[in-house]
PyMOL commands that place a pseudoatom at each C-alpha (Angstrom):
pseudoatom trace, name=CA, resn=MET, resi=1, chain=A, elem=C, hetatm=0, pos=[-37.633, -9.059, 23.943]
pseudoatom trace, name=CA, resn=ASP, resi=2, chain=A, elem=C, hetatm=0, pos=[-38.537, -12.673, 25.350]
pseudoatom trace, name=CA, resn=LEU, resi=3, chain=A, elem=C, hetatm=0, pos=[-36.301, -15.668, 25.931]
pseudoatom trace, name=CA, resn=HIS, resi=4, chain=A, elem=C, hetatm=0, pos=[-37.186, -17.248, 22.413]
pseudoatom trace, name=CA, resn=GLN, resi=5, chain=A, elem=C, hetatm=0, pos=[-36.022, -14.227, 20.540]
pseudoatom trace, name=CA, resn=ILE, resi=6, chain=A, elem=C, hetatm=0, pos=[-32.818, -13.862, 22.506]
pseudoatom trace, name=CA, resn=VAL, resi=7, chain=A, elem=C, hetatm=0, pos=[-31.920, -17.758, 22.000]
pseudoatom trace, name=CA, resn=PHE, resi=8, chain=A, elem=C, hetatm=0, pos=[-32.761, -17.806, 18.365]
pseudoatom trace, name=CA, resn=GLY, resi=9, chain=A, elem=C, hetatm=0, pos=[-32.453, -14.159, 17.368]
pseudoatom trace, name=CA, resn=VAL, resi=10, chain=A, elem=C, hetatm=0, pos=[-29.485, -12.756, 19.262]
pseudoatom trace, name=CA, resn=TYR, resi=11, chain=A, elem=C, hetatm=0, pos=[-27.510, -16.102, 20.659]
pseudoatom trace, name=CA, resn=PRO, resi=12, chain=A, elem=C, hetatm=0, pos=[-26.462, -17.201, 17.224]
pseudoatom trace, name=CA, resn=TYR, resi=13, chain=A, elem=C, hetatm=0, pos=[-24.409, -14.060, 16.521]
pseudoatom trace, name=CA, resn=ILE, resi=14, chain=A, elem=C, hetatm=0, pos=[-22.885, -14.118, 20.181]
pseudoatom trace, name=CA, resn=ALA, resi=15, chain=A, elem=C, hetatm=0, pos=[-21.783, -17.602, 19.535]
pseudoatom trace, name=CA, resn=LEU, resi=16, chain=A, elem=C, hetatm=0, pos=[-20.473, -17.176, 15.891]
pseudoatom trace, name=CA, resn=ALA, resi=17, chain=A, elem=C, hetatm=0, pos=[-18.802, -13.959, 16.738]
pseudoatom trace, name=CA, resn=THR, resi=18, chain=A, elem=C, hetatm=0, pos=[-16.877, -15.572, 19.565]
pseudoatom trace, name=CA, resn=PHE, resi=19, chain=A, elem=C, hetatm=0, pos=[-16.004, -18.549, 17.412]
pseudoatom trace, name=CA, resn=VAL, resi=20, chain=A, elem=C, hetatm=0, pos=[-14.430, -16.223, 14.912]
pseudoatom trace, name=CA, resn=LEU, resi=21, chain=A, elem=C, hetatm=0, pos=[-13.147, -13.555, 17.015]
pseudoatom trace, name=CA, resn=GLY, resi=22, chain=A, elem=C, hetatm=0, pos=[-11.701, -16.012, 19.854]
pseudoatom trace, name=CA, resn=SER, resi=23, chain=A, elem=C, hetatm=0, pos=[-10.056, -18.343, 17.497]
pseudoatom trace, name=CA, resn=TRP, resi=24, chain=A, elem=C, hetatm=0, pos=[-8.176, -15.375, 15.737]
pseudoatom trace, name=CA, resn=ILE, resi=25, chain=A, elem=C, hetatm=0, pos=[-7.344, -14.008, 19.183]
pseudoatom trace, name=CA, resn=ARG, resi=26, chain=A, elem=C, hetatm=0, pos=[-6.123, -17.137, 20.732]
pseudoatom trace, name=CA, resn=PHE, resi=27, chain=A, elem=C, hetatm=0, pos=[-4.200, -17.933, 17.403]
pseudoatom trace, name=CA, resn=ASP, resi=28, chain=A, elem=C, hetatm=0, pos=[-2.504, -14.471, 17.784]
pseudoatom trace, name=CA, resn=HIS, resi=29, chain=A, elem=C, hetatm=0, pos=[-1.603, -14.712, 21.559]
pseudoatom trace, name=CA, resn=GLU, resi=30, chain=A, elem=C, hetatm=0, pos=[-1.482, -18.235, 22.353]
pseudoatom trace, name=CA, resn=GLN, resi=31, chain=A, elem=C, hetatm=0, pos=[-0.046, -20.365, 19.480]
pseudoatom trace, name=CA, resn=TYR, resi=32, chain=A, elem=C, hetatm=0, pos=[1.627, -22.904, 21.809]
pseudoatom trace, name=CA, resn=THR, resi=33, chain=A, elem=C, hetatm=0, pos=[-1.898, -23.848, 23.045]
pseudoatom trace, name=CA, resn=TRP, resi=34, chain=A, elem=C, hetatm=0, pos=[-2.924, -24.326, 19.471]
pseudoatom trace, name=CA, resn=LYS, resi=35, chain=A, elem=C, hetatm=0, pos=[-2.814, -28.276, 19.385]
pseudoatom trace, name=CA, resn=SER, resi=36, chain=A, elem=C, hetatm=0, pos=[-4.948, -31.259, 19.277]
pseudoatom trace, name=CA, resn=ASP, resi=37, chain=A, elem=C, hetatm=0, pos=[-3.448, -32.516, 22.588]
pseudoatom trace, name=CA, resn=SER, resi=38, chain=A, elem=C, hetatm=0, pos=[-3.622, -36.118, 21.232]
pseudoatom trace, name=CA, resn=SER, resi=39, chain=A, elem=C, hetatm=0, pos=[-3.408, -38.868, 24.060]
pseudoatom trace, name=CA, resn=GLN, resi=40, chain=A, elem=C, hetatm=0, pos=[-2.829, -41.724, 21.529]
pseudoatom trace, name=CA, resn=LEU, resi=41, chain=A, elem=C, hetatm=0, pos=[0.854, -42.271, 23.042]
pseudoatom trace, name=CA, resn=LEU, resi=42, chain=A, elem=C, hetatm=0, pos=[-0.634, -42.751, 26.478]
pseudoatom trace, name=CA, resn=SER, resi=43, chain=A, elem=C, hetatm=0, pos=[-3.080, -45.606, 25.352]
pseudoatom trace, name=CA, resn=ARG, resi=44, chain=A, elem=C, hetatm=0, pos=[-3.718, -46.913, 21.889]
pseudoatom trace, name=CA, resn=ARG, resi=45, chain=A, elem=C, hetatm=0, pos=[-6.405, -49.404, 22.855]
pseudoatom trace, name=CA, resn=TYR, resi=46, chain=A, elem=C, hetatm=0, pos=[-9.460, -48.750, 20.712]
pseudoatom trace, name=CA, resn=MET, resi=47, chain=A, elem=C, hetatm=0, pos=[-8.086, -45.119, 20.148]
pseudoatom trace, name=CA, resn=ARG, resi=48, chain=A, elem=C, hetatm=0, pos=[-7.893, -45.574, 16.323]
pseudoatom trace, name=CA, resn=PHE, resi=49, chain=A, elem=C, hetatm=0, pos=[-11.371, -47.167, 15.764]
pseudoatom trace, name=CA, resn=ALA, resi=50, chain=A, elem=C, hetatm=0, pos=[-13.082, -44.516, 18.218]
pseudoatom trace, name=CA, resn=SER, resi=51, chain=A, elem=C, hetatm=0, pos=[-11.235, -41.311, 16.788]
pseudoatom trace, name=CA, resn=ASN, resi=52, chain=A, elem=C, hetatm=0, pos=[-11.850, -42.324, 13.342]
pseudoatom trace, name=CA, resn=VAL, resi=53, chain=A, elem=C, hetatm=0, pos=[-15.317, -43.286, 13.625]
pseudoatom trace, name=CA, resn=PHE, resi=54, chain=A, elem=C, hetatm=0, pos=[-15.980, -39.949, 15.540]
pseudoatom trace, name=CA, resn=HIS, resi=55, chain=A, elem=C, hetatm=0, pos=[-14.480, -37.837, 13.461]
pseudoatom trace, name=CA, resn=ILE, resi=56, chain=A, elem=C, hetatm=0, pos=[-16.009, -39.308, 10.250]
pseudoatom trace, name=CA, resn=GLY, resi=57, chain=A, elem=C, hetatm=0, pos=[-19.367, -38.895, 11.929]
pseudoatom trace, name=CA, resn=VAL, resi=58, chain=A, elem=C, hetatm=0, pos=[-18.802, -35.338, 13.053]
pseudoatom trace, name=CA, resn=ILE, resi=59, chain=A, elem=C, hetatm=0, pos=[-17.492, -34.255, 9.537]
pseudoatom trace, name=CA, resn=GLY, resi=60, chain=A, elem=C, hetatm=0, pos=[-20.469, -35.903, 7.892]
pseudoatom trace, name=CA, resn=ILE, resi=61, chain=A, elem=C, hetatm=0, pos=[-22.833, -34.069, 10.201]
pseudoatom trace, name=CA, resn=PHE, resi=62, chain=A, elem=C, hetatm=0, pos=[-21.089, -30.748, 9.664]
pseudoatom trace, name=CA, resn=PHE, resi=63, chain=A, elem=C, hetatm=0, pos=[-21.352, -30.846, 5.950]
pseudoatom trace, name=CA, resn=GLY, resi=64, chain=A, elem=C, hetatm=0, pos=[-24.712, -32.422, 5.868]
pseudoatom trace, name=CA, resn=HIS, resi=65, chain=A, elem=C, hetatm=0, pos=[-26.165, -29.630, 7.894]
pseudoatom trace, name=CA, resn=LEU, resi=66, chain=A, elem=C, hetatm=0, pos=[-24.146, -27.139, 5.808]
pseudoatom trace, name=CA, resn=VAL, resi=67, chain=A, elem=C, hetatm=0, pos=[-25.461, -28.278, 2.484]
pseudoatom trace, name=CA, resn=GLY, resi=68, chain=A, elem=C, hetatm=0, pos=[-29.069, -29.291, 3.804]
pseudoatom trace, name=CA, resn=LEU, resi=69, chain=A, elem=C, hetatm=0, pos=[-29.698, -25.947, 5.602]
pseudoatom trace, name=CA, resn=LEU, resi=70, chain=A, elem=C, hetatm=0, pos=[-27.920, -23.308, 3.400]
pseudoatom trace, name=CA, resn=THR, resi=71, chain=A, elem=C, hetatm=0, pos=[-29.157, -24.603, 0.153]
pseudoatom trace, name=CA, resn=PRO, resi=72, chain=A, elem=C, hetatm=0, pos=[-32.240, -22.394, -0.851]
pseudoatom trace, name=CA, resn=HIS, resi=73, chain=A, elem=C, hetatm=0, pos=[-35.364, -24.332, -1.047]
pseudoatom trace, name=CA, resn=ALA, resi=74, chain=A, elem=C, hetatm=0, pos=[-35.884, -23.505, -4.613]
pseudoatom trace, name=CA, resn=VAL, resi=75, chain=A, elem=C, hetatm=0, pos=[-32.436, -25.137, -5.759]
pseudoatom trace, name=CA, resn=PHE, resi=76, chain=A, elem=C, hetatm=0, pos=[-33.395, -28.362, -4.311]
pseudoatom trace, name=CA, resn=LEU, resi=77, chain=A, elem=C, hetatm=0, pos=[-36.796, -28.321, -6.141]
pseudoatom trace, name=CA, resn=ALA, resi=78, chain=A, elem=C, hetatm=0, pos=[-34.955, -27.177, -9.400]
pseudoatom trace, name=CA, resn=LEU, resi=79, chain=A, elem=C, hetatm=0, pos=[-32.616, -30.256, -9.092]
pseudoatom trace, name=CA, resn=GLY, resi=80, chain=A, elem=C, hetatm=0, pos=[-35.774, -32.456, -8.956]
pseudoatom trace, name=CA, resn=ILE, resi=81, chain=A, elem=C, hetatm=0, pos=[-35.423, -33.324, -5.078]
pseudoatom trace, name=CA, resn=SER, resi=82, chain=A, elem=C, hetatm=0, pos=[-39.035, -32.921, -3.528]
pseudoatom trace, name=CA, resn=ASP, resi=83, chain=A, elem=C, hetatm=0, pos=[-39.381, -31.911, 0.119]
pseudoatom trace, name=CA, resn=MET, resi=84, chain=A, elem=C, hetatm=0, pos=[-39.971, -35.487, 1.015]
pseudoatom trace, name=CA, resn=ALA, resi=85, chain=A, elem=C, hetatm=0, pos=[-37.089, -36.838, -0.650]
pseudoatom trace, name=CA, resn=HIS, resi=86, chain=A, elem=C, hetatm=0, pos=[-34.888, -34.133, 1.010]
pseudoatom trace, name=CA, resn=GLN, resi=87, chain=A, elem=C, hetatm=0, pos=[-36.268, -35.151, 3.998]
pseudoatom trace, name=CA, resn=GLY, resi=88, chain=A, elem=C, hetatm=0, pos=[-35.493, -38.789, 3.459]
pseudoatom trace, name=CA, resn=ILE, resi=89, chain=A, elem=C, hetatm=0, pos=[-31.835, -38.178, 2.557]
pseudoatom trace, name=CA, resn=ALA, resi=90, chain=A, elem=C, hetatm=0, pos=[-31.613, -36.126, 6.001]
pseudoatom trace, name=CA, resn=ILE, resi=91, chain=A, elem=C, hetatm=0, pos=[-32.931, -39.048, 8.092]
pseudoatom trace, name=CA, resn=PHE, resi=92, chain=A, elem=C, hetatm=0, pos=[-30.729, -41.452, 6.412]
pseudoatom trace, name=CA, resn=ALA, resi=93, chain=A, elem=C, hetatm=0, pos=[-27.504, -39.518, 6.513]
pseudoatom trace, name=CA, resn=GLY, resi=94, chain=A, elem=C, hetatm=0, pos=[-28.268, -38.136, 9.849]
pseudoatom trace, name=CA, resn=GLY, resi=95, chain=A, elem=C, hetatm=0, pos=[-29.053, -41.492, 11.135]
pseudoatom trace, name=CA, resn=ILE, resi=96, chain=A, elem=C, hetatm=0, pos=[-25.556, -43.074, 9.999]
pseudoatom trace, name=CA, resn=PHE, resi=97, chain=A, elem=C, hetatm=0, pos=[-23.194, -40.093, 10.650]
pseudoatom trace, name=CA, resn=GLY, resi=98, chain=A, elem=C, hetatm=0, pos=[-25.188, -39.267, 13.943]
pseudoatom trace, name=CA, resn=GLY, resi=99, chain=A, elem=C, hetatm=0, pos=[-24.816, -42.684, 15.076]
pseudoatom trace, name=CA, resn=MET, resi=100, chain=A, elem=C, hetatm=0, pos=[-21.096, -42.886, 14.192]
pseudoatom trace, name=CA, resn=ALA, resi=101, chain=A, elem=C, hetatm=0, pos=[-20.362, -39.658, 16.101]
pseudoatom trace, name=CA, resn=ILE, resi=102, chain=A, elem=C, hetatm=0, pos=[-22.318, -40.813, 19.163]
pseudoatom trace, name=CA, resn=LEU, resi=103, chain=A, elem=C, hetatm=0, pos=[-20.757, -44.330, 19.321]
pseudoatom trace, name=CA, resn=GLY, resi=104, chain=A, elem=C, hetatm=0, pos=[-17.008, -43.036, 18.797]
pseudoatom trace, name=CA, resn=GLY, resi=105, chain=A, elem=C, hetatm=0, pos=[-17.668, -40.071, 21.079]
pseudoatom trace, name=CA, resn=VAL, resi=106, chain=A, elem=C, hetatm=0, pos=[-18.921, -42.139, 23.899]
pseudoatom trace, name=CA, resn=MET, resi=107, chain=A, elem=C, hetatm=0, pos=[-15.884, -44.526, 23.473]
pseudoatom trace, name=CA, resn=LEU, resi=108, chain=A, elem=C, hetatm=0, pos=[-13.439, -41.594, 23.674]
pseudoatom trace, name=CA, resn=TRP, resi=109, chain=A, elem=C, hetatm=0, pos=[-15.412, -40.134, 26.524]
pseudoatom trace, name=CA, resn=LEU, resi=110, chain=A, elem=C, hetatm=0, pos=[-15.247, -43.317, 28.528]
pseudoatom trace, name=CA, resn=ARG, resi=111, chain=A, elem=C, hetatm=0, pos=[-11.563, -43.580, 27.847]
pseudoatom trace, name=CA, resn=ARG, resi=112, chain=A, elem=C, hetatm=0, pos=[-10.732, -40.245, 29.150]
pseudoatom trace, name=CA, resn=MET, resi=113, chain=A, elem=C, hetatm=0, pos=[-12.861, -40.709, 32.180]
pseudoatom trace, name=CA, resn=PHE, resi=114, chain=A, elem=C, hetatm=0, pos=[-11.641, -44.406, 33.154]
pseudoatom trace, name=CA, resn=ASN, resi=115, chain=A, elem=C, hetatm=0, pos=[-8.357, -44.952, 31.740]
pseudoatom trace, name=CA, resn=PRO, resi=116, chain=A, elem=C, hetatm=0, pos=[-5.923, -43.733, 34.450]
pseudoatom trace, name=CA, resn=ARG, resi=117, chain=A, elem=C, hetatm=0, pos=[-3.169, -42.358, 32.208]
pseudoatom trace, name=CA, resn=VAL, resi=118, chain=A, elem=C, hetatm=0, pos=[-5.414, -40.617, 29.767]
pseudoatom trace, name=CA, resn=ARG, resi=119, chain=A, elem=C, hetatm=0, pos=[-7.660, -39.130, 32.877]
pseudoatom trace, name=CA, resn=ALA, resi=120, chain=A, elem=C, hetatm=0, pos=[-4.360, -37.905, 34.493]
pseudoatom trace, name=CA, resn=ALA, resi=121, chain=A, elem=C, hetatm=0, pos=[-3.248, -35.951, 31.297]
pseudoatom trace, name=CA, resn=SER, resi=122, chain=A, elem=C, hetatm=0, pos=[-6.796, -34.578, 30.418]
pseudoatom trace, name=CA, resn=ARG, resi=123, chain=A, elem=C, hetatm=0, pos=[-7.901, -31.219, 31.324]
pseudoatom trace, name=CA, resn=TRP, resi=124, chain=A, elem=C, hetatm=0, pos=[-11.519, -30.309, 32.832]
pseudoatom trace, name=CA, resn=MET, resi=125, chain=A, elem=C, hetatm=0, pos=[-12.505, -28.679, 29.444]
pseudoatom trace, name=CA, resn=ASP, resi=126, chain=A, elem=C, hetatm=0, pos=[-11.273, -31.836, 27.253]
pseudoatom trace, name=CA, resn=ILE, resi=127, chain=A, elem=C, hetatm=0, pos=[-13.779, -34.162, 29.002]
pseudoatom trace, name=CA, resn=ASN, resi=128, chain=A, elem=C, hetatm=0, pos=[-16.604, -31.516, 29.072]
pseudoatom trace, name=CA, resn=ILE, resi=129, chain=A, elem=C, hetatm=0, pos=[-16.568, -30.252, 25.583]
pseudoatom trace, name=CA, resn=LEU, resi=130, chain=A, elem=C, hetatm=0, pos=[-16.340, -33.886, 24.438]
pseudoatom trace, name=CA, resn=GLY, resi=131, chain=A, elem=C, hetatm=0, pos=[-19.441, -34.737, 26.617]
pseudoatom trace, name=CA, resn=TRP, resi=132, chain=A, elem=C, hetatm=0, pos=[-21.142, -31.560, 25.210]
pseudoatom trace, name=CA, resn=ILE, resi=133, chain=A, elem=C, hetatm=0, pos=[-20.699, -32.660, 21.628]
pseudoatom trace, name=CA, resn=ILE, resi=134, chain=A, elem=C, hetatm=0, pos=[-22.204, -36.072, 22.318]
pseudoatom trace, name=CA, resn=LEU, resi=135, chain=A, elem=C, hetatm=0, pos=[-25.136, -34.569, 24.147]
pseudoatom trace, name=CA, resn=THR, resi=136, chain=A, elem=C, hetatm=0, pos=[-25.401, -32.229, 21.018]
pseudoatom trace, name=CA, resn=ALA, resi=137, chain=A, elem=C, hetatm=0, pos=[-25.158, -35.382, 18.562]
pseudoatom trace, name=CA, resn=MET, resi=138, chain=A, elem=C, hetatm=0, pos=[-27.651, -37.371, 20.796]
pseudoatom trace, name=CA, resn=LEU, resi=139, chain=A, elem=C, hetatm=0, pos=[-30.373, -34.639, 20.789]
pseudoatom trace, name=CA, resn=GLY, resi=140, chain=A, elem=C, hetatm=0, pos=[-29.877, -34.395, 16.853]
pseudoatom trace, name=CA, resn=PHE, resi=141, chain=A, elem=C, hetatm=0, pos=[-30.090, -38.188, 16.677]
pseudoatom trace, name=CA, resn=SER, resi=142, chain=A, elem=C, hetatm=0, pos=[-33.724, -38.247, 18.474]
pseudoatom trace, name=CA, resn=THR, resi=143, chain=A, elem=C, hetatm=0, pos=[-34.863, -35.427, 15.967]
pseudoatom trace, name=CA, resn=ILE, resi=144, chain=A, elem=C, hetatm=0, pos=[-34.711, -38.212, 13.319]
pseudoatom trace, name=CA, resn=PHE, resi=145, chain=A, elem=C, hetatm=0, pos=[-37.837, -39.877, 15.143]
pseudoatom trace, name=CA, resn=PHE, resi=146, chain=A, elem=C, hetatm=0, pos=[-39.908, -36.832, 15.036]
pseudoatom trace, name=CA, resn=SER, resi=147, chain=A, elem=C, hetatm=0, pos=[-38.830, -36.229, 11.513]
pseudoatom trace, name=CA, resn=ILE, resi=148, chain=A, elem=C, hetatm=0, pos=[-39.859, -39.826, 10.526]
pseudoatom trace, name=CA, resn=GLU, resi=149, chain=A, elem=C, hetatm=0, pos=[-43.223, -39.106, 11.987]
pseudoatom trace, name=CA, resn=HIS, resi=150, chain=A, elem=C, hetatm=0, pos=[-43.540, -36.061, 10.037]
pseudoatom trace, name=CA, resn=ALA, resi=151, chain=A, elem=C, hetatm=0, pos=[-42.387, -37.682, 6.902]
pseudoatom trace, name=CA, resn=SER, resi=152, chain=A, elem=C, hetatm=0, pos=[-45.080, -40.410, 7.504]
pseudoatom trace, name=CA, resn=LYS, resi=153, chain=A, elem=C, hetatm=0, pos=[-47.671, -37.567, 7.278]
pseudoatom trace, name=CA, resn=GLY, resi=154, chain=A, elem=C, hetatm=0, pos=[-46.187, -36.126, 4.220]
pseudoatom trace, name=CA, resn=ASP, resi=155, chain=A, elem=C, hetatm=0, pos=[-45.201, -32.888, 6.262]
pseudoatom trace, name=CA, resn=ALA, resi=156, chain=A, elem=C, hetatm=0, pos=[-41.849, -31.351, 5.796]
pseudoatom trace, name=CA, resn=THR, resi=157, chain=A, elem=C, hetatm=0, pos=[-42.864, -28.084, 7.375]
pseudoatom trace, name=CA, resn=VAL, resi=158, chain=A, elem=C, hetatm=0, pos=[-40.285, -28.359, 10.158]
pseudoatom trace, name=CA, resn=MET, resi=159, chain=A, elem=C, hetatm=0, pos=[-37.322, -28.965, 7.965]
pseudoatom trace, name=CA, resn=ILE, resi=160, chain=A, elem=C, hetatm=0, pos=[-38.055, -26.022, 5.637]
pseudoatom trace, name=CA, resn=ARG, resi=161, chain=A, elem=C, hetatm=0, pos=[-38.668, -23.699, 8.718]
pseudoatom trace, name=CA, resn=LEU, resi=162, chain=A, elem=C, hetatm=0, pos=[-35.412, -24.763, 10.222]
pseudoatom trace, name=CA, resn=ALA, resi=163, chain=A, elem=C, hetatm=0, pos=[-33.527, -24.142, 6.609]
pseudoatom trace, name=CA, resn=GLU, resi=164, chain=A, elem=C, hetatm=0, pos=[-35.420, -20.849, 6.331]
pseudoatom trace, name=CA, resn=TRP, resi=165, chain=A, elem=C, hetatm=0, pos=[-34.181, -19.878, 9.927]
pseudoatom trace, name=CA, resn=VAL, resi=166, chain=A, elem=C, hetatm=0, pos=[-30.531, -20.580, 9.339]
pseudoatom trace, name=CA, resn=GLN, resi=167, chain=A, elem=C, hetatm=0, pos=[-30.684, -18.706, 6.094]
pseudoatom trace, name=CA, resn=SER, resi=168, chain=A, elem=C, hetatm=0, pos=[-32.130, -15.575, 7.811]
pseudoatom trace, name=CA, resn=ILE, resi=169, chain=A, elem=C, hetatm=0, pos=[-29.272, -15.819, 10.285]
pseudoatom trace, name=CA, resn=VAL, resi=170, chain=A, elem=C, hetatm=0, pos=[-26.843, -15.968, 7.548]
pseudoatom trace, name=CA, resn=VAL, resi=171, chain=A, elem=C, hetatm=0, pos=[-28.146, -12.916, 5.673]
pseudoatom trace, name=CA, resn=LEU, resi=172, chain=A, elem=C, hetatm=0, pos=[-28.424, -10.765, 8.965]
pseudoatom trace, name=CA, resn=GLN, resi=173, chain=A, elem=C, hetatm=0, pos=[-32.188, -10.796, 9.059]
pseudoatom trace, name=CA, resn=PRO, resi=174, chain=A, elem=C, hetatm=0, pos=[-33.061, -13.223, 11.967]
pseudoatom trace, name=CA, resn=LYS, resi=175, chain=A, elem=C, hetatm=0, pos=[-36.497, -14.680, 11.994]
pseudoatom trace, name=CA, resn=PRO, resi=176, chain=A, elem=C, hetatm=0, pos=[-36.658, -16.453, 15.230]
pseudoatom trace, name=CA, resn=GLU, resi=177, chain=A, elem=C, hetatm=0, pos=[-40.665, -16.644, 14.717]
pseudoatom trace, name=CA, resn=LEU, resi=178, chain=A, elem=C, hetatm=0, pos=[-40.175, -19.381, 12.291]
pseudoatom trace, name=CA, resn=LEU, resi=179, chain=A, elem=C, hetatm=0, pos=[-39.250, -21.718, 15.259]
pseudoatom trace, name=CA, resn=HIS, resi=180, chain=A, elem=C, hetatm=0, pos=[-42.058, -21.012, 17.430]
pseudoatom trace, name=CA, resn=GLU, resi=181, chain=A, elem=C, hetatm=0, pos=[-44.019, -23.979, 16.814]
pseudoatom trace, name=CA, resn=ILE, resi=182, chain=A, elem=C, hetatm=0, pos=[-41.428, -26.797, 16.105]
pseudoatom trace, name=CA, resn=ASP, resi=183, chain=A, elem=C, hetatm=0, pos=[-40.783, -29.577, 18.660]
pseudoatom trace, name=CA, resn=THR, resi=184, chain=A, elem=C, hetatm=0, pos=[-38.743, -28.646, 21.595]
pseudoatom trace, name=CA, resn=VAL, resi=185, chain=A, elem=C, hetatm=0, pos=[-36.202, -31.379, 20.788]
pseudoatom trace, name=CA, resn=PHE, resi=186, chain=A, elem=C, hetatm=0, pos=[-35.075, -29.493, 17.680]
pseudoatom trace, name=CA, resn=LYS, resi=187, chain=A, elem=C, hetatm=0, pos=[-34.899, -26.176, 19.577]
pseudoatom trace, name=CA, resn=LEU, resi=188, chain=A, elem=C, hetatm=0, pos=[-32.528, -27.951, 22.376]
pseudoatom trace, name=CA, resn=HIS, resi=189, chain=A, elem=C, hetatm=0, pos=[-30.391, -29.362, 19.364]
pseudoatom trace, name=CA, resn=ILE, resi=190, chain=A, elem=C, hetatm=0, pos=[-30.099, -25.935, 18.120]
pseudoatom trace, name=CA, resn=PHE, resi=191, chain=A, elem=C, hetatm=0, pos=[-29.056, -24.388, 21.339]
pseudoatom trace, name=CA, resn=PHE, resi=192, chain=A, elem=C, hetatm=0, pos=[-26.464, -27.061, 21.957]
pseudoatom trace, name=CA, resn=GLY, resi=193, chain=A, elem=C, hetatm=0, pos=[-25.243, -26.846, 18.378]
pseudoatom trace, name=CA, resn=LEU, resi=194, chain=A, elem=C, hetatm=0, pos=[-24.721, -23.118, 18.683]
pseudoatom trace, name=CA, resn=SER, resi=195, chain=A, elem=C, hetatm=0, pos=[-22.856, -23.448, 22.022]
pseudoatom trace, name=CA, resn=VAL, resi=196, chain=A, elem=C, hetatm=0, pos=[-20.262, -25.648, 20.514]
pseudoatom trace, name=CA, resn=PHE, resi=197, chain=A, elem=C, hetatm=0, pos=[-19.241, -22.656, 18.492]
pseudoatom trace, name=CA, resn=LEU, resi=198, chain=A, elem=C, hetatm=0, pos=[-19.368, -20.502, 21.549]
pseudoatom trace, name=CA, resn=PHE, resi=199, chain=A, elem=C, hetatm=0, pos=[-16.912, -22.884, 23.483]
pseudoatom trace, name=CA, resn=PHE, resi=200, chain=A, elem=C, hetatm=0, pos=[-14.610, -23.574, 20.237]
pseudoatom trace, name=CA, resn=PRO, resi=201, chain=A, elem=C, hetatm=0, pos=[-11.865, -21.042, 20.961]
pseudoatom trace, name=CA, resn=PHE, resi=202, chain=A, elem=C, hetatm=0, pos=[-11.596, -22.161, 24.434]
pseudoatom trace, name=CA, resn=THR, resi=203, chain=A, elem=C, hetatm=0, pos=[-10.801, -25.842, 23.965]
pseudoatom trace, name=CA, resn=ARG, resi=204, chain=A, elem=C, hetatm=0, pos=[-8.771, -28.116, 21.964]
pseudoatom trace, name=CA, resn=LEU, resi=205, chain=A, elem=C, hetatm=0, pos=[-11.144, -28.126, 18.934]
pseudoatom trace, name=CA, resn=VAL, resi=206, chain=A, elem=C, hetatm=0, pos=[-9.226, -25.091, 17.302]
pseudoatom trace, name=CA, resn=HIS, resi=207, chain=A, elem=C, hetatm=0, pos=[-6.925, -27.774, 15.782]
pseudoatom trace, name=CA, resn=ILE, resi=208, chain=A, elem=C, hetatm=0, pos=[-9.796, -28.116, 13.400]
pseudoatom trace, name=CA, resn=TRP, resi=209, chain=A, elem=C, hetatm=0, pos=[-8.657, -24.855, 11.891]
pseudoatom trace, name=CA, resn=SER, resi=210, chain=A, elem=C, hetatm=0, pos=[-5.090, -26.490, 11.252]
pseudoatom trace, name=CA, resn=ALA, resi=211, chain=A, elem=C, hetatm=0, pos=[-6.316, -29.715, 9.685]
pseudoatom trace, name=CA, resn=PRO, resi=212, chain=A, elem=C, hetatm=0, pos=[-3.568, -30.856, 7.391]
pseudoatom trace, name=CA, resn=ILE, resi=213, chain=A, elem=C, hetatm=0, pos=[-5.656, -30.889, 4.105]
pseudoatom trace, name=CA, resn=GLY, resi=214, chain=A, elem=C, hetatm=0, pos=[-2.570, -29.690, 2.159]
pseudoatom trace, name=CA, resn=TYR, resi=215, chain=A, elem=C, hetatm=0, pos=[-1.033, -33.037, 2.883]
pseudoatom trace, name=CA, resn=LEU, resi=216, chain=A, elem=C, hetatm=0, pos=[-3.734, -34.876, 0.495]
pseudoatom trace, name=CA, resn=PHE, resi=217, chain=A, elem=C, hetatm=0, pos=[-2.536, -32.883, -2.372]
pseudoatom trace, name=CA, resn=ARG, resi=218, chain=A, elem=C, hetatm=0, pos=[1.314, -32.197, -2.052]
pseudoatom trace, name=CA, resn=ALA, resi=219, chain=A, elem=C, hetatm=0, pos=[3.711, -33.847, -4.318]
pseudoatom trace, name=CA, resn=TYR, resi=220, chain=A, elem=C, hetatm=0, pos=[5.351, -37.231, -3.430]
pseudoatom trace, name=CA, resn=GLN, resi=221, chain=A, elem=C, hetatm=0, pos=[8.695, -37.157, -1.456]
pseudoatom trace, name=CA, resn=VAL, resi=222, chain=A, elem=C, hetatm=0, pos=[11.228, -39.443, -2.809]
pseudoatom trace, name=CA, resn=VAL, resi=223, chain=A, elem=C, hetatm=0, pos=[13.224, -40.993, -0.154]
pseudoatom trace, name=CA, resn=ARG, resi=224, chain=A, elem=C, hetatm=0, pos=[16.707, -42.793, -1.399]
pseudoatom trace, name=CA, resn=ALA, resi=225, chain=A, elem=C, hetatm=0, pos=[18.807, -44.780, 0.847]
pseudoatom trace, name=CA, resn=ARG, resi=226, chain=A, elem=C, hetatm=0, pos=[22.337, -43.339, 1.046]
pseudoatom trace, name=CA, resn=ARG, resi=227, chain=A, elem=C, hetatm=0, pos=[24.883, -45.638, -0.406]
pseudoatom trace, name=CA, resn=VAL, resi=228, chain=A, elem=C, hetatm=0, pos=[28.124, -46.240, 1.432]
for i in range(1, 228): cmd.bond("trace and resi %d" % i, "trace and resi %d" % (i + 1))
show_as sticks, trace
zoom trace
């Protein structure tokens, strides 16, 4: 088994298994560490803008990848979305959300590095996981230029192969050979992206599992002033 088969045939399962089991074990044994560790109280300058832009970008990227890569090719064609239209949507959405993630992420990273109060309260992993996510987003953003070049030639082969590879991982029939001839930048982006899942349980990212989605749908609370 060569390095290519290990990285794209075995590593995805190591990363995803660590993601699920590690999160479960941490929640079960270390619930007091299950938090976002927000530093907003230490310094509010640029915090709201940077955090909102970063989170919107990352959420957009995640769901864009989820839909774009896990939806079978035949479904897009049945919906009247051609391969080139699909690639165009991916380029456009990836450019917007990727740019937002990078901008917000860099602002947050610089804040953690150079704001004395925030830096003093930051752990080594806080700074490094944010930097890793930024690098992952930058690699993803750089693939856009390759995708534009492919689109100019009417070629959607790389996009289709990437989707087929992801789907092969999901159905437990990995096909690393699908990625043999794609550009190196795509392979690096995949490796960095998978590593985010590997690091996930050991970082503050676990707070994603506890996102307060229920607050969006709960009934309004009526608060009345007490009459004296």
